[in-house]
C-alpha positions in Angstrom: 20.3 8.9 -24.5 20.3 11.9 -22.1 18.5 11.9 -18.8 17.2 15.0 -17.2 18.2 16.1 -13.7 14.5 16.4 -13.0 14.2 12.6 -13.3 16.6 12.0 -10.4 13.9 11.2 -7.7 14.1 8.8 -4.9 12.2 5.5 -5.0 8.9 5.1 -3.1 10.2 2.5 -0.6 6.7 1.2 0.2 6.5 -0.1 -3.4 9.7 -2.2 -2.7 8.0 -3.6 0.4 4.9 -4.5 -1.6 7.1 -6.3 -4.1 8.9 -8.2 -1.4 5.6 -9.2 0.2 4.3 -10.3 -3.2 7.4 -12.5 -3.7 6.8 -14.1 -0.3 3.2 -14.9 -1.2 4.3 -16.4 -4.5 6.6 -18.6 -2.4 3.6 -19.8 -0.5 3.7 -17.7 2.6 0.6 -15.9 4.1 1.5 -12.2 4.5 -0.6 -9.7 6.4 -0.4 -6.4 4.6 0.0 -3.3 6.8 2.4 -1.5 4.4 0.2 0.1 1.8 -2.3 3.0 2.3 -5.1 1.3 0.6 -8.6 0.3 1.9 -9.2 -3.4 2.0 -12.7 -2.7 0.6 -13.5 -1.8 -3.0 -15.7 0.9 -4.5 -19.1 1.0 -3.0 -21.9 -1.0 -4.7 -23.7 2.2 -5.7 -20.6 3.3 -7.6 -20.3 0.0 -9.5 -24.0 -0.1 -10.3 -24.0 3.5 -11.6 -21.2 2.7 -13.9 -22.8 -0.4 -15.2 -25.9 1.5 -16.2 -24.1 4.3 -18.0 -21.8 1.8 -19.8 -24.9 0.0 -21.1 -26.3 3.3 -22.4 -23.4 4.2 -24.6 -19.7 4.8 -24.9 -17.9 6.9 -22.3 -15.9 9.5 -24.3 -14.1 12.6 -23.3 -15.6 14.9 -20.8 -14.7 18.5 -20.5 -11.3 19.2 -19.0 -12.5 20.2 -15.5 -14.7 17.1 -15.2 -18.4 16.4 -15.5 -20.6 19.3 -14.3 -22.9 17.0 -12.3 -19.9 15.5 -10.5 -18.4 18.9 -9.7 -21.8 20.0 -8.3 -22.0 16.8 -6.2 -18.5 17.5 -4.8 -19.5 21.1 -4.0 -22.6 19.8 -2.2 -20.3 17.7 0.0 -18.5 20.8 1.3 -21.9 22.2 2.5 -22.8 18.9 4.2 -19.4 18.2 5.8 -18.2 21.8 6.6 -21.1 24.2 6.1 -19.2 25.8 3.2 -21.3 27.1 0.3 -19.0 26.3 -2.6 -19.4 27.4 -6.3 -19.1 24.1 -8.3 -17.2 26.2 -10.9 -14.2 26.2 -8.5 -14.1 22.4 -8.4 -11.6 20.7 -10.7 -11.8 16.9 -11.1 -8.4 15.4 -11.7 -6.7 12.1 -12.7 -6.1 11.1 -9.1 -4.8 13.4 -6.4 -1.4 13.0 -8.1 -2.8 14.8 -11.1 -4.1 17.5 -8.8 -0.6 18.0 -7.3 0.9 18.2 -10.8 -1.6 20.9 -11.8 -1.2 22.8 -8.5 2.6 22.8 -8.5 2.7 23.8 -12.2 0.1 26.6 -11.7 1.6 28.1 -8.6 5.3 27.8 -8.8 8.2 28.6 -11.2 11.3 26.5 -11.6 13.6 26.9 -8.6 10.9 28.0 -6.2 11.2 26.7 -2.6 8.1 24.8 -1.3 7.9 23.9 2.4 6.5 20.6 3.7 6.3 19.3 7.3 8.4 16.2 7.8 7.5 13.4 8.2 5.3 13.7 5.1 4.0 11.9 2.1 7.1 11.3 0.0 5.7 11.9 -3.4 5.3 15.6 -2.5 9.1 15.8 -2.5 9.5 13.8 -5.6 6.9 15.5 -7.7 8.3 18.9 -6.7 11.8 17.7 -7.7 10.6 16.4 -11.1 9.1 19.9 -11.8 12.5 21.6 -11.0 11.1 22.9 -7.7 13.0 22.7 -4.4 11.3 20.9 -1.5 12.2 22.3 1.9 11.7 20.0 4.8 10.3 21.6 8.0 11.2 19.3 10.9 8.1 18.8 13.0 7.7 17.5 16.6 5.3 15.4 18.7 4.5 18.6 20.7 2.8 20.1 17.6 1.3 16.7 16.5 4.1 16.5 13.8 2.5 19.4 12.0 4.4 22.6 10.8 3.9 25.8 12.6 3.9 29.5 11.5 7.2 30.1 13.3 8.9 27.7 10.7 7.8 29.8 7.7 10.3 32.0 6.1 10.1 34.7 3.4 12.0 32.6 0.9 9.2 30.0 0.7 6.9 30.3 -2.3 4.6 27.6 -1.0 3.6 25.4 1.8 1.9 21.9 1.8 0.0 20.8 4.8 -1.9 17.6 5.3 -4.6 17.0 7.9 -5.1 14.1 8.6 -1.5 13.5 7.7 0.3 10.6 6.0 2.2 8.9 7.7 1.3 10.1 11.2 -2.5 10.3 11.0 -2.4 13.6 13.1 -4.7 16.5 12.4 -4.5 20.3 12.7 -7.3 21.8 14.8 -9.1 24.8 13.5 -7.0 27.3 15.4 -3.7 25.8 14.2 -4.8 25.6 10.6 -6.1 29.2 10.8 -2.7 30.3 12.1 -0.9 28.7 9.2 -3.4 30.2 6.7 -2.8 33.7 8.2 0.9 33.3 8.2 1.0 32.2 4.6 -1.2 35.2 3.6 1.1 37.6 5.5 4.2 36.2 3.8 2.8 35.7 0.3 3.2 32.0 0.5 0.8 29.9 -1.6 -0.9 27.3 0.6 -1.9 23.8 -0.6 -4.1 21.9 1.8 -4.0 18.1 1.3 -7.4 16.9 2.6 -7.2 13.4 1.1 -8.0 11.6 4.3 -11.0 13.7 5.2 -13.9 11.6 6.2 -11.6 9.2 8.1 -11.6 10.5 11.7 -12.2 8.9 15.0 -13.3 11.8 17.2 -13.8 15.3 15.9 -13.9 15.8 12.2 -11.1 17.5 10.3 -11.3 21.2 9.4 -11.1 22.1 5.8 -9.0 25.1 4.9 -12.0 26.4 2.9 -13.7 27.0 6.2 -11.0 29.6 6.9 -10.0 31.1 3.5 -10.6 31.0 -0.2 -6.9 31.9 -0.9 -5.9 28.2 -0.9 -5.7 25.2 -3.2 -7.5 22.3 -1.5 -6.8 18.7 -2.8 -8.8 15.6 -2.2 -9.3 12.2 -3.6 -11.7 9.3 -4.1 -9.0 6.9 -3.0 -9.3 6.9 0.8 -12.7 7.5 2.4 -14.4 6.7 -0.9 -12.4 3.4 -1.3 -11.6 3.9 -5.0 -7.8 3.7 -5.2 -7.4 2.1 -8.6 -10.0 4.3 -10.2 -7.5 7.2 -10.2 -9.8 10.1 -9.5 -9.3 13.1 -7.4 -10.3 16.8 -7.2 -9.1 20.2 -6.1 -10.8 23.5 -5.2 -9.0 26.6 -6.4 -9.7 30.3 -6.1 -12.2 31.7 -8.6 -9.5 33.6 -10.6 -7.4 30.5 -11.0 -10.1 28.3 -12.7 -9.4 29.3 -16.3 -5.6 28.8 -15.8 -6.1 25.3 -14.4 -8.6 24.5 -17.2 -6.0 25.3 -19.8 -3.3 23.3 -18.0 -5.6 20.3 -17.4 -6.8 20.2 -21.0 -3.3 20.1 -22.3 -1.8 17.8 -19.7 -4.6 15.3 -19.2 -7.4 16.2 -21.7 -9.9 15.1 -19.1 -10.2 12.9 -16.0 -11.1 9.2 -16.5 -14.8 9.2 -17.5 -15.6 5.8 -16.1 -14.2 6.8 -12.7 -16.3 10.0 -12.8 -19.4 8.0 -13.3 -18.5 5.7 -10.4 -17.8 8.6 -8.2 -21.3 9.9 -8.7 -22.6 6.6 -7.3 -20.1 6.8 -4.4 -21.5 10.2 -3.5 -25.1 9.0 -3.4 -26.8 8.4 -0.1 -26.5 4.6 -0.6 -22.8 4.9 -1.4 -22.1 7.2 1.5 -23.9 4.8 4.0 -21.6 2.0 2.9 -18.5 4.1 3.2 -19.4 5.3 6.7 -19.5 1.6 7.5 -15.9 1.3 6.4 -14.9 4.0 8.8 -16.6 2.0 11.6 -14.4 -1.0 10.7 -11.3 1.3 10.7 -12.3 2.5 14.2 -12.2 -1.1 15.5 -9.0 -1.9 13.7 -7.3 1.2 15.0 -7.9 0.3 18.6 -6.8 -3.3 18.0 -3.5 -2.1 16.6 -2.9 0.6 19.2 -3.6 -1.8 22.0 -1.5 -4.6 20.5 1.5 -2.3 20.0 1.2 -1.0 23.5 1.2 -4.6 24.8 4.3 -5.3 22.7 6.1 -2.3 24.3 5.7 0.0 21.3 4.2 3.0 23.1 5.9 6.0 21.4 3.4 6.6 18.6 2.0 9.7 16.9 -1.6 10.6 17.9 -3.7 8.6 15.4 -6.4 11.2 14.9 -7.4 10.2 11.4 -6.5 8.4 8.2 -5.7 4.7 8.8 -2.1 4.7 10.0 -0.1 4.3 13.2 3.4 5.9 13.0 5.6 4.2 15.6 9.0 5.0 17.0 11.1 1.8 17.1 14.4 3.2 18.1 14.4 0.9 21.2 15.0 -2.0 18.8 16.7 -0.6 15.7 18.4 2.3 14.0 17.8 0.8 10.5 14.0 0.7 9.9 14.4 -0.6 6.4 16.3 -3.7 7.6 13.9 -4.0 10.5 10.9 -4.0 8.2 12.5 -6.7 6.2 13.1 -8.7 9.3 9.4 -8.3 10.4 8.3 -9.5 6.9 10.7 -12.5 7.0 10.1 -13.6 10.6 6.5 -12.5 11.3 4.9 -12.4 7.9 3.7 -8.8 8.3 4.5 -6.2 5.7 5.2 -2.7 7.2 6.7 0.5 5.8 10.0 1.9 7.1 9.8 5.6 8.0 12.6 6.5 5.6 9.9 7.1 3.0 8.5 9.9 5.0 11.5 11.4 6.8 15.0 11.1 5.5 16.6 12.2 8.8 14.6 10.5 11.5 12.8 7.8 9.5 15.5 5.2 10.2 13.9 4.8 13.6 10.2 4.6 12.7 7.6 2.4 11.0 4.2 3.2 9.5 1.5 0.5 9.9 -1.8 0.7 8.1 -5.0 -0.7 9.6 -7.1 -0.3 6.5 -7.6 -4.1 5.9 -10.3 -6.4 7.2 -10.5 -6.7 11.0 -9.5 -10.3 10.9 -6.3 -9.4 9.1 -5.5 -6.6 11.6 -6.1 -9.0 14.5 -3.8 -11.6 13.0 -1.1 -9.0 12.0 -1.2 -7.5 15.5 -0.8 -10.9 17.1 2.2 -11.7 14.9 3.8 -8.3 15.8 3.3 -8.9 19.5 5.0 -12.3 19.2 7.8 -10.8 17.1 8.6 -8.0 19.6 8.3 -10.4 22.6 11.3 -12.3 21.4 13.4 -9.3 20.4 15.9 -7.7 22.7 15.9 -3.9 23.1 19.0 -2.0 22.1 21.4 -0.8 24.8 
C-alpha cells in the first residue's frame, strides 16, 4: 500500500528513552525518570471529585465543538487573574490536548508548502506536525545571549508563520515583555502569523511569563492542562484566537475532532477551582525545590553550561566536554547510573548531539536520588580532549 510523503516524520527520541527505561525496570532495575516532561503528580483532587459527581449524574456525551461554555468562561477568567487581560470567552477554543490545538492552528493559518519559523532548540513535534501537514518548518538557530529565543532580526519575508514558546521546551527560558513585544511587532510588519505556545505558563521561579495577549490580539495563543494543571493523560488543551477566526476554527474542530473529551473538560473545571489551584501552586513549590537541587548537583558535577532555567521544569545542559553523541551518552547514563535523560537531538538536529534535557518534575526524593547518581556518574568520567 502507498505511503504519503507527509508521513515521513522523525521519531520522538524521548519515547525511545522511555521504552528503554521501561525495559530496564522490567528487568528489575530502579530507574529515576528525568526524561519525560510530565508532572510526577496527578490531576488535583478537586478535578477528580468534580468528575465523579458529574459521572454519577448522567452520561457524558458530546459537547459543542468549541468546548463547554462554562469551561471556556473559566479559562477566560484565568487570563484576567494571571495577566489582567479581559478576554471574551467566545475566543477560547477547548481542544483535544495542545496537540489538537496545533493541528487546528496550522490548518487554519497555513497552506501546503508555507514556511513556518521556529527557534531551535524547540519542541520537536512542532516540526513533525508541520511536516505531516505538508508545511515546511524553518529552523532559526538561537543563542545563549538571547536566552535561546528567536529575535526579530531572524525573520524574513518568506515566512508565513512563527512559533514561539515561553517558557520554552527544552530550555525553560522565557521571553520578557519587551522581547515578546518586539517579535509581535515584527510579525505584524511582515504579515507573519504568530503562534505563542504558553503551555508552561504558571511554572515560573521568579517573574511570571508574559502572555502574547497582553500585547496583541493578532495572535494564536496555545495552552494546555498537562503541565501546570498536572493533567497530562487527560488530553485537554485550549487556544485563544482572534474574534474573526472563531467560526473558521469551529468548523475545522467539529469536522476533525467533533468535540474535546467531555470527561477531561469536567475535570478541568475542578482544576480551575480555588481548591484545585491551591493544590497546583503547591506543585510549583515542589518544582522550585527540585530545580535548585538539580542545578546545584549538576554544577558540583562540573556541568555548568546550562540554559537559564526560568520556567517549565527542565534543565538543558551542554555536555560537549564529555561527548559528541548525546544519544549514546544518554544510553550510557541509563545503563551505568540508572537515570533516564533525553538527548538534545530531539530538539536541535544540528547542535543537539552535545546536549541533554533533564526534567525535575518528579517527587523531590527522586530528584535528590537522580542528582546523586548523576554526580557519581560524572565524577568517574574523563573529559574529552
